[in-house]
C-alpha positions as CSV (number, residue, x, y, z in Angstrom):
1,X,-26.5,-39.5,-19.4
2,X,-26.1,-41.8,-22.5
3,X,-27.7,-44.7,-20.6
4,X,-30.7,-42.5,-19.7
5,X,-31.1,-41.5,-23.4
6,X,-31.3,-45.3,-24.1
7,X,-34.3,-45.5,-21.8
8,X,-32.4,-47.4,-19.1
9,X,-32.4,-46.6,-15.4
10,X,-29.3,-46.1,-13.2
11,X,-29.3,-46.4,-9.5
12,X,-27.0,-43.9,-7.8
13,X,-26.2,-44.0,-4.1
14,X,-24.4,-41.0,-2.9
15,X,-24.1,-38.7,0.2
16,X,-23.1,-35.9,-2.2
17,X,-26.5,-34.5,-2.4
18,X,-25.7,-31.6,-4.8
19,X,-24.6,-34.3,-7.3
20,X,-27.8,-36.3,-6.8
21,X,-29.9,-33.2,-7.3
22,X,-28.2,-32.5,-10.6
23,X,-28.2,-36.0,-12.0
24,X,-31.3,-37.8,-10.8
25,X,-34.9,-37.6,-12.0
26,X,-36.3,-39.5,-8.9
27,X,-34.9,-39.6,-5.4
28,X,-35.4,-42.0,-2.5
29,X,-34.4,-41.1,1.1
30,X,-33.4,-44.2,2.9
31,X,-32.9,-44.4,6.7
32,X,-31.8,-47.6,8.4
33,X,-32.6,-49.6,5.3
34,X,-36.2,-48.3,4.9
35,X,-37.3,-45.9,2.2
36,X,-38.7,-42.9,4.0
37,X,-39.7,-40.8,1.0
38,X,-39.5,-41.2,-2.8
39,X,-40.4,-39.1,-5.8
40,X,-39.1,-36.3,-8.0
41,X,-37.4,-33.5,-6.3
42,X,-40.4,-31.3,-7.0
43,X,-42.7,-33.8,-5.5
44,X,-40.6,-34.0,-2.3
45,X,-40.3,-30.2,-1.9
46,X,-43.7,-30.0,-0.3
47,X,-42.1,-31.7,2.7
48,X,-40.2,-28.7,3.9
49,X,-40.1,-24.9,3.8
50,X,-39.1,-22.3,1.2
51,X,-36.7,-19.6,2.3
52,X,-37.8,-16.0,1.5
53,X,-36.2,-12.6,1.6
54,X,-38.3,-9.6,1.0
55,X,-37.9,-5.8,1.2
56,X,-40.9,-3.5,1.1
57,X,-41.7,0.2,0.8
58,X,-43.7,0.1,4.1
59,X,-43.0,-2.1,7.1
60,X,-44.8,-5.5,6.9
61,X,-47.3,-5.9,9.6
62,X,-48.9,-9.1,10.8
63,X,-46.6,-11.5,9.0
64,X,-45.8,-13.4,12.1
65,X,-49.5,-14.0,12.6
66,X,-49.9,-15.9,9.3
67,X,-50.0,-19.6,9.2
68,X,-46.8,-21.4,8.1
69,X,-44.2,-18.7,8.9
70,X,-41.0,-19.7,10.7
71,X,-37.7,-18.2,11.7
72,X,-38.7,-14.6,10.9
73,X,-35.8,-12.0,11.1
74,X,-35.3,-8.4,10.1
75,X,-31.9,-7.4,8.7
76,X,-30.4,-4.8,6.4
77,X,-31.7,-6.7,3.3
78,X,-35.3,-6.8,4.6
79,X,-37.3,-9.6,6.1
80,X,-35.9,-13.1,6.1
81,X,-38.1,-16.1,6.9
82,X,-39.2,-19.6,6.0
83,X,-42.7,-20.5,4.8
84,X,-44.5,-23.8,4.4
85,X,-44.9,-24.5,0.7
86,X,-48.7,-24.7,0.8
87,X,-48.8,-21.2,2.4
88,X,-46.7,-19.3,-0.2
89,X,-49.7,-17.9,-2.1
90,X,-51.2,-16.4,1.1
91,X,-47.9,-15.0,2.2
92,X,-47.2,-13.3,-1.1
93,X,-50.7,-11.8,-1.2
94,X,-50.2,-10.4,2.3
95,X,-46.7,-9.0,1.6
96,X,-47.7,-7.4,-1.7
97,X,-50.0,-4.9,0.0
98,X,-46.8,-3.3,1.5
99,X,-45.2,-2.5,-1.8
100,X,-42.5,-5.1,-2.7
101,X,-39.1,-3.7,-3.6
102,X,-37.2,-7.0,-3.6
103,X,-38.3,-10.6,-3.4
104,X,-36.1,-13.6,-3.4
105,X,-37.3,-17.2,-2.9
106,X,-35.2,-20.3,-2.5
107,X,-36.9,-23.7,-2.8
108,X,-35.7,-26.4,-0.4
109,X,-32.6,-28.3,-1.5
110,X,-32.3,-32.0,-1.5
111,X,-30.1,-31.6,1.6
112,X,-33.0,-29.8,3.4
113,X,-35.3,-32.7,2.5
114,X,-32.7,-35.3,3.6
115,X,-32.0,-33.6,6.9
116,X,-35.7,-33.5,7.7
117,X,-35.4,-37.3,8.2
118,X,-32.1,-37.2,10.1
119,X,-32.4,-34.2,12.5
120,X,-32.2,-35.3,16.1
121,X,-31.2,-38.8,15.0
122,X,-28.1,-40.6,16.3
123,X,-28.0,-42.6,13.1
124,X,-26.8,-40.7,10.0
125,X,-26.9,-43.6,7.7
126,X,-24.3,-46.0,6.4
127,X,-20.8,-44.5,6.6
128,X,-22.2,-41.1,7.7
129,X,-20.9,-38.9,10.5
130,X,-22.7,-37.2,13.3
């Protein structure tokens, strides 16, 4: 961190993504020697979905018909689902008409962003494991 305060850049290569998330201002995802994505963590978050958990006074109708909703499940805590980042506003507007009792939102982690480029791939990067 002292080096950063001096205005210098440090390149960190790590498979410990929680460490990268805490320490880095900008991130590049490299696959087979090619930079697949680069930017701040906030800039890259548009690439994947936000996890939501909601509980409402009345049963939520029509949520599965909205654009950008995935992996919708009902459990004892309420409704759990993923939503494309660009659809969050529409989803919240829709849910709010049913009386929100509880709302939790978890933005995608760096690991979520990273795995987007490696899912279904035989190659997990240098030194990685399948």
